[in-house]
C-alpha positions in Angstrom: 54.7 45.9 17.8 53.6 49.2 16.2 53.9 47.7 12.8 51.6 44.9 13.8 49.0 47.1 15.3 47.2 48.0 12.1 46.9 44.3 11.1 45.5 43.4 14.6 42.9 46.1 14.2 41.9 44.8 10.8 41.6 41.3 12.2 39.5 42.5 15.1 37.2 44.5 12.7 36.8 41.5 10.4 36.2 39.2 13.3 33.5 41.5 14.7 31.9 41.8 11.3 31.9 38.0 10.9 30.4 37.5 14.3 27.7 40.0 13.6 26.9 38.3 10.3 26.7 34.8 11.8 24.6 36.1 14.7 22.3 38.0 12.4 21.8 35.4 9.6 22.3 32.1 11.3 19.0 30.1 11.5 17.2 30.5 14.8 16.0 27.5 16.8 12.5 28.3 15.7 13.6 28.3 12.0 15.3 24.9 12.5 12.1 23.5 14.0 10.1 24.8 11.1 12.3 23.0 8.6 12.8 19.7 10.5 10.2 17.5 8.9 12.0 14.1 9.2 11.9 11.5 11.9 15.1 9.5 11.8 14.2 6.6 14.0 11.2 4.9 12.4 10.9 2.3 15.2 9.5 5.1 17.4 6.6 5.7 15.0 3.3 4.1 16.2 0.7 5.9 14.1 0.3 8.2 11.1 -2.8 10.2 10.3 -3.4 11.6 6.9 -6.2 14.1 5.9 -6.7 16.2 2.8 -8.7 19.2 1.6 -11.5 16.9 0.5 -12.1 15.7 4.0 -10.7 12.2 3.4 -9.0 10.6 6.4 -6.6 7.7 6.8 -5.3 6.2 10.0 -2.2 4.0 9.6 -1.5 2.2 12.9 0.1 -1.0 14.1 -2.1 -3.6 15.7 -1.3 -6.0 18.5 0.5 -8.3 16.0 2.7 -5.4 14.8 0.9 -5.3 11.5 0.1 -1.9 10.0 -3.6 -1.5 9.5 -5.7 1.0 7.5 -8.4 2.7 9.6 -8.1 -0.3 12.0 -9.9 -2.6 9.5 -7.7 -3.5 6.6 -4.1 -4.7 6.3 -1.9 -2.0 4.8 0.1 -2.7 1.6 3.9 -3.0 1.9 5.0 -0.8 -1.0 3.0 2.4 -0.1 4.2 2.0 3.5 7.8 1.7 2.4 7.6 4.8 0.2 6.0 6.9 3.0 8.5 5.8 5.7 11.4 6.3 3.4 10.2 9.9 2.9 9.6 10.4 6.6 13.1 9.2 7.5 15.2 10.7 4.6 13.5 13.9 3.4 15.5 17.0 3.9 15.1 20.7 3.1 16.6 22.2 0.0 15.7 25.6 1.2 12.9 28.0 2.1 10.5 29.2 -0.5 11.7 32.6 -1.8 9.9 35.5 -0.3 8.3 36.5 -3.6 6.8 33.1 -4.0 5.4 32.4 -0.5 1.9 33.8 -1.2 1.4 31.7 -4.3 2.7 28.5 -2.6 0.5 29.0 0.4 -2.5 29.6 -1.8 -1.9 26.4 -3.7 -1.2 24.5 -0.4 -4.6 25.5 1.0 -6.3 24.4 -2.2 -4.7 21.0 -2.4 -2.7 19.3 0.3 -2.3 16.4 2.7 -2.1 17.1 6.4 0.3 14.7 8.0 0.5 13.8 11.7 3.2 11.4 12.9 2.8 9.9 16.4 5.5 8.3 18.5 3.7 8.2 21.8 0.7 9.7 23.5 -2.1 11.7 21.8 0.1 14.6 20.6 1.9 14.2 17.2 5.6 14.3 17.2 5.5 16.1 13.9 2.6 17.7 11.9 2.9 19.3 8.6 1.2 20.1 5.3 2.4 18.4 2.1 1.7 20.4 -1.1 2.5 19.9 -4.7 5.8 19.6 -6.6 8.1 22.4 -7.7 8.3 23.3 -11.3 11.1 20.9 -12.0 9.3 18.0 -10.2 12.4 17.5 -8.1 11.1 19.1 -4.9 7.9 19.2 -2.8 6.4 22.2 -1.0 5.8 21.6 2.7 5.0 23.7 5.7 5.2 22.8 9.4 2.3 23.0 11.8 3.6 24.7 14.9 1.1 24.0 17.8 -2.0 24.4 15.6 -0.6 27.3 13.5 1.2 27.3 10.1 4.9 28.1 10.3 6.1 31.5 9.0 7.1 30.1 5.6 7.0 26.9 3.5 10.1 24.9 2.5 11.1 22.9 -0.5 11.8 19.3 0.6 13.4 16.4 -1.3 15.2 13.1 -0.8 18.9 13.3 -1.6 19.7 11.2 -4.7 16.1 11.0 -5.8 14.7 13.2 -8.6 11.0 12.9 -7.7 8.5 14.8 -5.6 6.9 13.3 -2.5 3.3 14.4 -2.6 1.8 11.0 -3.6 3.6 9.3 -0.7 1.1 11.0 1.7 -2.1 10.1 -0.1 -5.2 10.4 2.0 -7.2 7.9 -0.1 -7.7 4.8 2.0 -7.8 2.5 -1.1 -4.3 3.6 -2.0 -3.0 2.0 1.3 -4.9 -1.2 1.3 -3.1 -4.5 0.5 -4.0 -6.2 -2.7 -3.3 -9.7 -1.2 -6.4 -11.7 -0.7 -5.0 -14.8 1.0 -1.9 -14.3 3.1 -1.9 -17.8 4.7 1.0 -20.1 4.6 0.5 -23.8 4.2 1.1 -24.3 7.9 -1.7 -21.9 8.8 -4.3 -23.5 6.5 -7.0 -25.8 8.0 -9.1 -26.4 4.9 -9.7 -25.3 1.3 -12.7 -25.8 -0.8 -12.6 -25.1 -4.5 -16.1 -25.4 -6.0 -16.7 -24.9 -9.7 -20.3 -23.8 -10.6 -20.0 -24.4 -14.3 -18.9 -28.1 -13.8 -19.0 -29.3 -10.2 -17.1 -32.6 -11.1 -13.9 -30.5 -11.1 -14.5 -29.4 -7.5 -12.4 -30.6 -4.6 -12.0 -30.2 -0.8 -8.7 -30.3 1.1 -8.8 -30.8 4.9 -6.0 -31.0 7.5 -6.1 -34.1 9.7 -5.4 -34.3 13.4 -1.9 -35.4 12.6 -1.3 -32.3 10.5 -1.4 -34.1 7.2 -3.7 -33.0 4.4 -6.3 -35.1 2.6 -8.3 -34.4 -0.6 -11.9 -35.2 -1.4 -13.7 -35.2 -4.7 -16.8 -33.2 -5.5 -19.0 -35.8 -3.8 -16.9 -35.4 -0.6 -15.5 -38.9 -1.3 -12.0 -39.7 -0.2 -10.3 -41.9 -2.9 -6.6 -42.8 -3.2 -4.5 -39.8 -2.1 -1.9 -38.0 -4.1 1.6 -37.3 -2.6 1.4 -35.0 0.4 4.0 -32.8 -1.2 1.7 -32.2 -4.2 -1.1 -30.9 -1.9 1.3 -28.7 0.1 2.8 -27.2 -3.0 -0.6 -26.3 -4.2 -1.5 -24.7 -0.8 1.6 -22.6 -1.0 0.1 -20.7 -3.9 -2.6 -19.1 -1.7 0.0 -16.8 -0.3 0.4 -15.3 -3.8 -3.2 -14.5 -4.6 -3.8 -10.8 -5.2 -6.2 -8.4 -7.0 -5.2 -6.3 -10.0 -7.4 -3.4 -9.0 -10.3 -2.6 -6.6 -13.6 -2.1 -8.4 -16.0 -1.3 -5.5 -17.4 1.6 -7.5 -17.6 -0.2 -10.8 -20.9 0.7 -12.5 -21.4 -2.9 -13.8 -20.8 -4.4 -10.4 -24.5 -5.3 -9.6 -25.0 -6.9 -13.0 -21.9 -9.1 -12.5 -23.0 -10.2 -9.1 -26.4 -11.4 -10.5 -24.7 -13.9 -12.8 -23.7 -17.4 -11.9 -20.2 -17.5 -10.3 -17.5 -19.4 -12.1 -15.9 -20.6 -8.9 -16.1 -20.2 -5.1 -12.8 -20.6 -3.1 -13.2 -20.9 0.6 -10.1 -21.1 2.9 -10.4 -21.6 6.7 -7.3 -20.9 8.7 -6.1 -22.6 11.9 -7.8 -19.9 14.0 -11.2 -20.7 12.4 -11.4 -17.5 10.3 -13.1 -18.0 6.9 -11.7 -16.3 3.8 -14.0 -16.7 0.7 -13.5 -15.4 -2.8 -16.3 -15.7 -5.4 -15.0 -15.5 -8.9 -17.2 -14.3 -11.9 -16.5 -14.3 -15.6 -15.5 -10.9 -16.8 -17.4 -9.6 -19.9 -15.5 -8.5 -23.0 -14.7 -4.8 -22.9 -12.7 -2.3 -24.9 -9.8 -3.1 -22.6 -9.9 -6.9 -23.4 -6.8 -7.9 -25.5 -8.1 -11.3 -26.7 -11.4 -11.1 -28.5 -11.7 -14.5 -30.3 -10.7 -18.1 -29.9 -8.2 -20.0 -32.1 -11.0 -20.7 -34.6 -11.8 -17.0 -34.8 -15.1 -17.2 -33.0 -15.9 -14.2 -30.7 -15.4 -14.9 -27.1 -18.1 -14.3 -24.5 -15.8 -13.5 -21.7 -12.4 -12.0 -21.1 -10.0 -15.0 -20.8 -7.3 -13.0 -19.0 -9.4 -11.7 -16.1 -12.1 -12.5 -13.5 -14.1 -10.4 -11.2 -14.1 -11.4 -7.5 -16.1 -10.5 -4.5 -14.3 -11.2 -1.2 -13.7 -9.9 2.3 -17.1 -11.1 3.4 -18.7 -9.4 0.4 -17.4 -6.0 1.2 -14.9 -5.8 -1.7 -15.2 -6.2 -5.4 -12.1 -6.4 -7.6 -10.6 -7.6 -10.9 -8.0 -10.3 -10.9 -5.7 -11.8 -13.5 -6.1 -15.3 -14.7 -2.3 -15.6 -15.0 -2.1 -15.1 -11.2 -5.1 -17.1 -10.2 -4.7 -20.2 -12.4 -2.2 -21.5 -9.8 -5.1 -22.2 -7.5 -7.8 -22.8 -10.1 -6.8 -26.5 -10.3 -9.2 -29.4 -10.9 -9.5 -32.5 -8.7 -8.1 -34.7 -11.5 -4.9 -32.6 -11.6 -3.6 -33.9 -8.3 -3.4 -37.4 -9.7 -2.0 -36.6 -13.2 1.0 -34.6 -12.5 2.7 -32.6 -9.7 1.5 -29.1 -9.0 4.6 -27.1 -10.1 5.8 -24.0 -8.3 5.7 -20.8 -10.4 
């Protein structure tokens, strides 16, 4: 027993030292809260508010139909939502910012940041934190928690395991970043009527209307109903409306007013079963430095960009550029329905 006593004393000393070390250096509850940015169960999230140092604000919130909306007015795009919610669910902490770097990180955070508030219920956010810029290697993102209206003691470096990218852009406070680029999201079953009116040559125009029995009929530019194409041809054509999108928003384009004063190329009006009207007015796009095709097959200079149109839609509130490659699926002519089937893309 006497021989074992020294060893027992050594074990007790080492055990006490280990206990002291764990007690002294283990993260406190407060520190854990200050580094816990993620929300694992996304179904609990009902609203996300984003603001930045420029004063821009974005509210992302589900409506009564469980559709995420931007500022209660526009449908949100799927991809930005997916990127943000992936970050909210999977982001973790690589570690705190080293003590000698805290002042510099905080200074940059105050200069440029997104302030994120995530709500699960009630008026108080479940989580609130500031998102700063990337680390020097672009593999981490500086963040600091808001603890009851005050910044936490220190910022942390966050990341998503397995992803070598920073997360700053996923919390963008620019409302245009979040808005869907789809113009028509209607399925064939939800379409009551479609009017395609060509202003350059009205004889190509046509009108499709749903009958009382749920079948569709097509009329020519004079609103005359001649012999009808196969029902499947019309339905296949109407399917394309769920694929119409814009390439880029151009609400602040300097040449917008000049474009709107020209004669439209085509006006497409869709009415859904609820009676809501969705109208797109398409305009020829002038040749610019970005145009790829400048001449026709005979070498004659083109007046318009043959790969793009401008469109005004959403009751005149939005102006955007669209691709001919996408929109030619619905830019059919009346005669097309009787010459060949409308093929799916």
